[in-house]
Structures are given as structure tokens and as C-alpha cells.
C-alpha positions as CSV (number, residue, x, y, z in Angstrom):
1,X,26.1,-34.8,-46.3
2,X,26.7,-34.2,-42.6
3,X,27.2,-30.5,-43.2
4,X,23.9,-30.3,-45.1
5,X,22.1,-32.1,-42.3
6,X,23.4,-29.6,-39.7
7,X,22.3,-26.8,-42.0
8,X,18.9,-28.3,-42.3
9,X,18.6,-28.7,-38.6
10,X,19.6,-25.1,-38.0
11,X,17.1,-23.9,-40.6
12,X,14.3,-26.0,-39.0
13,X,15.2,-24.8,-35.5
14,X,15.1,-21.2,-36.7
15,X,11.8,-21.7,-38.5
16,X,10.4,-23.3,-35.3
17,X,11.4,-20.2,-33.2
18,X,10.0,-17.9,-35.8
19,X,6.7,-19.8,-35.8
20,X,6.6,-19.9,-32.0
21,X,7.3,-16.1,-31.9
22,X,4.5,-15.5,-34.5
23,X,2.1,-17.6,-32.5
24,X,2.9,-15.8,-29.3
25,X,2.5,-12.5,-30.9
26,X,-0.8,-13.5,-32.4
27,X,-2.0,-14.8,-29.0
28,X,-1.0,-11.5,-27.3
29,X,-2.7,-9.5,-30.1
30,X,-5.8,-11.5,-29.5
31,X,-5.6,-11.0,-25.8
32,X,-5.3,-7.2,-26.2
33,X,-8.4,-7.0,-28.3
34,X,-10.4,-9.4,-26.0
35,X,-8.7,-9.7,-22.6
36,X,-9.5,-12.7,-20.4
37,X,-8.1,-13.8,-17.1
38,X,-6.3,-16.7,-18.6
39,X,-4.4,-14.8,-21.3
40,X,-3.5,-11.9,-19.0
41,X,-2.1,-14.4,-16.4
42,X,-0.1,-15.9,-19.2
43,X,1.3,-12.5,-20.1
44,X,2.0,-11.7,-16.4
45,X,3.6,-15.0,-15.4
46,X,5.1,-16.5,-18.6
47,X,8.9,-16.3,-18.6
48,X,11.6,-17.2,-21.0
49,X,11.7,-20.8,-19.7
50,X,8.0,-21.3,-19.0
51,X,5.8,-20.1,-16.1
52,X,7.5,-18.0,-13.5
53,X,8.0,-19.8,-10.2
54,X,9.8,-19.4,-6.9
55,X,11.5,-16.1,-6.2
56,X,10.8,-14.7,-9.7
57,X,7.1,-15.1,-9.3
58,X,7.1,-13.8,-5.8
59,X,9.0,-10.6,-6.8
60,X,6.2,-9.9,-9.2
61,X,3.4,-10.4,-6.6
62,X,5.4,-8.1,-4.2
63,X,4.6,-5.2,-6.6
64,X,0.9,-5.7,-6.4
65,X,-1.7,-4.8,-3.8
66,X,-1.4,-8.3,-2.3
67,X,-2.2,-7.1,1.3
68,X,-5.8,-6.4,0.2
69,X,-5.8,-9.5,-2.2
70,X,-4.2,-12.4,-0.4
71,X,-5.7,-14.6,-3.1
72,X,-2.8,-13.6,-5.3
73,X,-0.6,-15.8,-3.2
74,X,-0.7,-19.5,-4.0
75,X,0.4,-22.1,-1.4
76,X,3.8,-22.4,-3.2
77,X,4.2,-18.6,-3.0
78,X,3.7,-18.7,0.7
79,X,6.4,-21.4,1.1
80,X,8.8,-19.5,-1.1
81,X,8.3,-16.4,0.9
82,X,9.1,-18.4,4.1
83,X,12.2,-19.8,2.5
84,X,13.4,-16.3,1.6
85,X,12.9,-15.0,5.1
86,X,14.8,-17.9,6.6
87,X,17.5,-18.0,3.9
88,X,21.1,-18.2,4.9
89,X,23.2,-16.1,4.7
90,X,20.4,-13.7,5.7
91,X,19.0,-11.3,3.2
92,X,19.3,-7.5,3.8
93,X,16.7,-6.4,6.4
94,X,14.5,-4.6,4.0
95,X,14.3,-7.6,1.6
96,X,13.6,-9.9,4.5
97,X,10.9,-7.6,5.6
98,X,9.3,-7.7,2.1
99,X,9.2,-11.5,2.0
100,X,7.9,-11.6,5.6
101,X,5.0,-9.3,4.6
102,X,4.2,-11.7,1.7
103,X,4.4,-14.8,3.9
104,X,2.4,-13.3,6.8
105,X,-0.4,-12.1,4.5
106,X,-0.7,-15.6,2.9
107,X,-0.3,-17.5,6.2
108,X,-3.0,-15.5,8.0
109,X,-5.4,-15.8,5.0
110,X,-4.8,-19.6,5.1
111,X,-5.5,-19.7,8.9
112,X,-1.9,-20.5,9.7
113,X,-1.4,-17.7,12.2
114,X,1.1,-19.4,14.5
115,X,3.5,-20.0,11.6
116,X,3.5,-16.3,10.9
117,X,4.2,-15.5,14.5
118,X,7.1,-18.0,14.5
119,X,8.5,-16.4,11.4
120,X,8.9,-13.1,13.2
121,X,11.9,-14.5,15.0
122,X,13.9,-14.4,11.7
123,X,13.7,-10.6,11.6
124,X,16.1,-8.1,13.0
125,X,14.9,-6.6,16.3
126,X,14.1,-3.1,14.8
127,X,11.7,-4.8,12.3
128,X,9.7,-6.8,14.8
129,X,7.3,-3.9,15.7
130,X,6.5,-3.4,12.0
131,X,6.0,-7.1,11.6
132,X,3.6,-7.2,14.5
133,X,1.6,-4.3,13.1
134,X,1.5,-6.1,9.7
135,X,0.0,-9.2,11.4
136,X,-2.5,-7.2,13.5
137,X,-3.7,-5.5,10.3
138,X,-4.1,-8.9,8.5
139,X,-5.9,-10.4,11.6
140,X,-8.3,-7.4,11.8
141,X,-9.1,-7.8,8.0
142,X,-9.7,-11.5,8.6
143,X,-11.9,-10.7,11.6
144,X,-9.9,-13.0,13.8
145,X,-9.5,-10.6,16.7
146,X,-9.0,-13.4,19.3
147,X,-5.7,-14.3,17.6
148,X,-4.2,-10.8,18.2
149,X,-1.4,-11.4,20.7
150,X,-3.1,-9.9,23.8
151,X,-5.6,-12.7,24.3
152,X,-4.0,-15.9,25.4
153,X,-0.8,-15.4,23.5
154,X,2.7,-14.5,24.8
155,X,3.5,-10.8,24.6
156,X,5.7,-10.1,21.6
157,X,5.9,-6.4,22.1
158,X,4.6,-3.6,24.4
159,X,0.9,-4.5,24.8
160,X,-0.1,-0.8,24.8
161,X,1.1,-0.6,21.2
162,X,-0.8,-3.8,20.3
163,X,-4.1,-2.5,21.8
164,X,-3.7,0.9,20.2
165,X,-2.8,-0.4,16.7
166,X,-5.7,-2.9,16.7
167,X,-8.1,-0.1,17.8
168,X,-6.9,2.2,15.0
169,X,-7.2,-0.5,12.3
170,X,-10.7,-1.5,13.5
171,X,-11.7,2.2,13.4
172,X,-10.4,2.4,9.8
173,X,-12.7,-0.4,8.9
174,X,-15.7,1.2,10.6
175,X,-15.8,-1.4,13.4
176,X,-16.2,1.2,16.1
177,X,-17.7,-0.9,18.8
178,X,-14.8,-3.5,18.6
179,X,-12.3,-0.6,18.5
180,X,-13.7,0.8,21.7
181,X,-13.3,-2.6,23.4
182,X,-9.6,-2.5,22.7
183,X,-9.5,1.2,23.9
184,X,-11.1,0.1,27.1
185,X,-8.7,-2.8,27.7
186,X,-5.6,-0.8,26.8
187,X,-3.3,-0.7,30.0
188,X,-2.0,2.6,28.8
189,X,-5.3,4.3,29.7
190,X,-7.1,6.8,27.5
191,X,-6.6,6.8,23.7
192,X,-3.9,8.8,22.1
193,X,-4.4,11.7,19.7
194,X,-4.2,9.7,16.5
195,X,-6.7,7.2,17.8
196,X,-9.1,9.9,19.0
197,X,-9.0,11.4,15.5
198,X,-9.5,7.9,13.9
199,X,-12.5,7.2,16.0
200,X,-13.9,10.7,15.1
201,X,-13.5,9.9,11.4
202,X,-15.1,6.5,11.8
203,X,-18.2,8.0,13.4
204,X,-18.3,10.7,10.7
205,X,-18.2,8.1,8.0
206,X,-21.0,6.3,9.8
207,X,-23.1,9.5,9.7
208,X,-22.9,10.2,13.4
209,X,-21.7,13.8,13.3
210,X,-22.4,14.3,17.1
211,X,-20.2,11.5,18.2
212,X,-17.5,12.5,15.6
213,X,-17.5,16.0,17.1
214,X,-17.0,14.7,20.6
215,X,-13.9,12.7,19.6
216,X,-12.5,15.7,17.5
217,X,-13.0,17.9,20.6
218,X,-11.0,15.5,22.7
219,X,-8.3,15.3,20.1
220,X,-8.0,19.0,19.8
221,X,-7.9,19.5,23.5
222,X,-5.1,16.9,23.8
223,X,-3.0,18.6,21.2
224,X,-3.5,22.1,22.7
225,X,-2.5,20.8,26.2
226,X,0.7,19.3,24.7
227,X,1.6,22.5,22.8
228,X,2.0,24.4,26.0
229,X,5.1,22.4,26.9
230,X,6.5,21.9,23.3
231,X,10.0,23.5,22.9
232,X,11.8,21.7,20.1
233,X,11.0,22.8,16.6
234,X,10.1,19.4,15.3
235,X,7.7,18.8,18.2
236,X,6.0,22.2,17.6
237,X,5.7,21.2,13.9
238,X,4.3,17.8,14.7
239,X,1.6,19.2,17.0
240,X,0.7,22.0,14.6
241,X,0.2,19.5,11.8
242,X,-2.0,17.3,14.1
243,X,-4.2,20.3,14.9
244,X,-4.5,21.0,11.2
245,X,-5.5,17.3,10.7
246,X,-8.3,17.7,13.2
247,X,-9.5,20.9,11.5
248,X,-9.5,19.1,8.1
249,X,-11.4,16.2,9.6
250,X,-14.1,18.6,10.9
251,X,-14.5,19.8,7.3
252,X,-12.7,23.1,7.7
253,X,-10.5,22.6,4.6
254,X,-10.0,26.4,4.1
255,X,-8.8,26.7,7.7
256,X,-6.5,23.8,7.3
257,X,-5.1,25.2,4.1
258,X,-4.5,28.6,5.7
259,X,-2.8,27.0,8.8
260,X,-0.4,25.0,6.5
261,X,0.8,28.3,5.1
262,X,1.6,29.5,8.6
263,X,4.0,26.6,9.3
264,X,7.7,27.5,9.4
265,X,9.4,27.7,6.0
266,X,11.4,24.7,4.8
267,X,15.1,24.3,5.6
268,X,15.8,22.9,2.2
269,X,17.4,19.8,3.8
270,X,15.0,16.7,3.5
271,X,17.1,14.9,6.2
272,X,16.5,17.5,8.9
273,X,14.2,16.3,11.6
274,X,11.8,19.1,11.2
275,X,11.4,18.3,7.4
276,X,10.9,14.6,8.2
277,X,8.2,15.6,10.7
278,X,6.6,17.9,8.1
279,X,6.5,15.2,5.5
280,X,5.0,12.7,8.0
281,X,2.3,15.3,8.9
282,X,1.5,15.9,5.2
283,X,1.3,12.1,4.6
284,X,-1.2,11.7,7.5
285,X,-3.2,14.7,6.3
286,X,-3.4,13.4,2.8
287,X,-4.3,9.9,4.0
288,X,-7.0,11.3,6.3
289,X,-8.6,13.3,3.5
290,X,-8.7,10.2,1.3
291,X,-10.2,8.2,4.1
292,X,-12.9,10.9,4.3
293,X,-13.3,10.4,0.5
294,X,-12.2,14.0,-0.3
295,X,-9.6,13.4,-3.0
296,X,-9.9,16.9,-4.3
297,X,-8.7,18.4,-1.0
298,X,-6.1,15.7,-0.6
299,X,-4.6,16.5,-4.0
300,X,-4.6,20.2,-3.2
301,X,-2.7,19.5,0.1
302,X,-0.3,17.1,-1.6
303,X,0.5,19.7,-4.2
304,X,1.4,22.3,-1.6
305,X,4.1,20.1,0.0
306,X,7.8,20.4,-0.5
307,X,10.0,18.2,-2.7
308,X,11.1,15.5,-2.7
309,X,8.0,14.4,-0.7
310,X,5.5,16.4,-2.8
311,X,5.7,14.0,-5.7
312,X,5.2,10.9,-3.5
313,X,2.1,12.5,-1.8
314,X,0.6,13.4,-5.2
315,X,1.2,9.8,-6.3
316,X,-0.7,8.5,-3.3
317,X,-3.7,10.5,-4.5
318,X,-3.3,9.1,-8.0
319,X,-3.3,5.5,-6.6
320,X,-6.5,6.2,-4.6
321,X,-8.1,7.6,-7.7
322,X,-7.1,4.6,-9.6
323,X,-8.5,2.2,-7.1
324,X,-11.8,4.0,-7.2
325,X,-12.0,4.0,-11.0
326,X,-11.5,7.7,-11.4
327,X,-9.8,7.6,-14.8
328,X,-10.1,11.3,-15.7
329,X,-8.9,12.4,-12.3
330,X,-6.0,10.0,-12.4
331,X,-4.9,11.1,-15.8
332,X,-5.1,14.7,-14.8
333,X,-2.4,14.1,-12.1
334,X,0.3,13.0,-14.7
335,X,1.6,16.6,-15.5
336,X,2.0,17.2,-11.7
337,X,4.7,14.5,-11.6
338,X,7.0,16.4,-14.0
339,X,9.0,15.3,-17.0
340,X,12.0,13.9,-15.1
341,X,10.1,11.8,-12.7
342,X,11.8,8.7,-11.3
343,X,11.1,5.6,-13.5
344,X,9.8,3.7,-10.5
345,X,7.3,6.4,-9.8
346,X,6.3,6.6,-13.5
347,X,5.7,2.8,-13.4
348,X,3.6,3.1,-10.3
349,X,1.5,5.9,-11.8
350,X,1.0,3.8,-15.0
351,X,-0.4,1.1,-12.8
352,X,-2.8,3.6,-11.3
353,X,-4.0,4.6,-14.8
354,X,-4.5,1.0,-15.8
355,X,-6.4,0.0,-12.6
356,X,-8.6,3.1,-13.0
357,X,-9.5,2.2,-16.6
358,X,-10.3,-1.4,-15.5
359,X,-12.4,-0.4,-12.6
360,X,-14.4,2.0,-14.8
361,X,-15.1,-1.0,-17.1
362,X,-12.6,-0.3,-19.9
363,X,-10.4,-3.4,-19.7
364,X,-9.0,-3.0,-23.2
365,X,-7.6,0.4,-22.4
366,X,-6.3,-0.9,-19.1
367,X,-4.3,-3.6,-20.8
368,X,-3.0,-1.1,-23.3
369,X,-1.9,1.2,-20.5
370,X,-0.2,-1.6,-18.6
371,X,1.6,-2.6,-21.8
372,X,3.2,0.9,-21.9
373,X,4.9,0.4,-18.6
374,X,8.7,0.5,-19.0
375,X,9.6,-1.6,-16.0
376,X,9.1,-5.3,-16.9
377,X,8.4,-6.4,-13.3
378,X,5.9,-3.6,-12.8
379,X,4.2,-4.4,-16.1
380,X,3.8,-8.1,-15.1
381,X,2.4,-7.1,-11.7
382,X,-0.2,-4.8,-13.3
383,X,-1.2,-7.5,-15.7
384,X,-1.6,-9.9,-12.8
385,X,-3.9,-7.4,-11.0
386,X,-5.9,-6.9,-14.1
387,X,-6.2,-10.6,-14.6
388,X,-7.6,-11.2,-11.1
389,X,-10.2,-8.4,-11.7
390,X,-11.7,-10.5,-14.5
391,X,-14.0,-13.5,-14.1
392,X,-12.3,-17.0,-14.3
């Protein structure tokens, strides 16, 4: 009798799991045909043992665009991110930086800025500058400029960098007058080349071509004066690419394209300083063209780069297209990535496709595209972003 009872219990348990699995499959099938925020959040955050929590949940959020969407971070996520930053033994620097970025984004959005500044002491010294830039970016987005650490707060880094970083980020948001205040207060004196270009672009986007041209002229003059004294190959490469960026910002895409072809040929060694400099220049140029809302030119420039950086720059354009709901343009980039693309890049591109579909109004296709993502964490992250794009 005892054996029979055990068998009966085993059969009942098995039937229960089968029934649960069938119900879960039915719920997911229903969600795919009529997506809602609730069911997509379930798909994104349900784990084997219930709702994801702690570090597991945080690692999913880390793969999203949380910097632009601090609402993804619940209060418990912020506390978990703080715990990870302060964990002992300490995490590797790159991981600690990731959790700091999550914590700082959430803390500043929750108006807990001092806690974010205090958390910086947990980072290794080489990462403090990046952390400060991260916080300045978040404070600018939150329009809390008086909390940037140059007004009544102890200096945490070279104040010249703080003023310059804040001015650039304000220019990127079109807040030109506020940016110019930081330029005027900067103890380093006149703005550097990158800031001059950023202010020119900000005026161009505002429709003030006359003021834009003035800043472009100053940027060009600054580069040309530096080129006279440039000797090292990587410095010559850097200044050449900055001149090309100014030319592209003026709208002379043909001239920029021709100038790129005149740059020294590649060494074939990605670790060489000149190749690192070339890649950074291409990144800046692609980013500048996307800021000017010229994705066609940005893609053309990205395609002309050298591997292994070419694929990453092309991916940046795909992500921009995705965020702007350009489904056809995003899909057209897929063949450029090649057949043997890194799975992480493939997963990121799949996210771009899904976001593009959702922003163009086709949420059902977006969910289907997200479901095809091979990486489980990336799949969850994309589902989370899609969920937050839907009404509660």
C-alpha cells in the first residue's frame, strides 16, 4: 500500500507540473498575440523560483537603456546595486563600475545625490573620473545643476574637467545658454575643441546656422593651430579626424568622406595607439552625425572603418535606428554584421530590431523578435524595455 501511495504522489506531482507548464505556455501564447505590460513583465522577470530579485534582477536591468529610463530601477534595485558596489571581497573593477552606474542613476533620480557621491569612494581611483562624469550626466538630465560638484560641494576631481563635461552635456541637450555659463566659469579658460564643436552642433540643431558657423570656425582654427606642432603619428591622426568631424558638422559629407580616405593606412594591429586613435575618431564622427540626425551618412562612415571596430560602429547606427522606430533601416543593417558575428553583438542587434518594431507601433512583431534572442539575459532585458513602453 505504501508503494502505491508513493507512486500516486509521484503521478500527481508530475501531472501538476505538466498542468503548470501548459498553463504557462498558454499564458505566454496569449501574451504574444496580445502583449500587455503585465504579461511582458512576467516574461521578463519570472524565474524558476518566482520573480527575479536581488542581483539576478539587477543584471537584467543592466542590459537595458536604464540611464535614459531610471524608472526601470525600483527602490530595492538601488539598494542591491549599492550592496554590490560595497561588497567584500570587492568585485572586479569593471563589475563594480557597472553596479555603481545603476546605483547612481537610481539615487539621483530619487533625489539622493549625496549617497551617490559617497558611493564613489568604493571605486578604484582610475574609475572615479568616469563615475563623476556619470553623475554629471544624470544631474544634467534631472536639471539639478546646482548639485554638480563645483557649486558648494568639495572638489572630487579637476574642476576644469567638471565644468567642461557639464557644458558638453548641456550642449547635447540643447541647453546652450546654461552650457555657456559653465564655459564662462571654467578656470581653464576658453572651451576646448570638442566643446566648440558641440556648441556649434547645438546651435545648428536650434536652427541658428550663423552662430553654428562661428563655433565651427573657432574649432577649425584651434585644430589647425595644433597641427603645426604635431609630430607623433597618433596625434596627427587625432587632429586629422577632428578636422574631418568639423567638416562633417558643417554638412560637407563628401569632403569628410574624401578626407577619411587620405588618412594613413591601417597597421593591422588594433592595439597600436594609432589604430585606437583612429577608432575613437570614427566613434566620435559616427556619434556626431547621429546627433545631427543624419543616420545615412553615419552608416556610410561606419562601414568604411576597419575591423574589429567597424562592426561596433555599424551596431551603434542600428541602435540609433531602433530607438527612432526605423524598422526597415535597422533590418537592412543585419547583413553588414556578417554571418559569424559575436553572439553578444547579435543579441544587441536583435534588441534594436525589437525596439524599432515597438516604436513604429508593431508591438506583436517586437515581442516575436525579442523571443528570438539567443541570450536569455538579453531576451529578458528586451522584454522589460518593451513592457515599459506599454501603458500600465
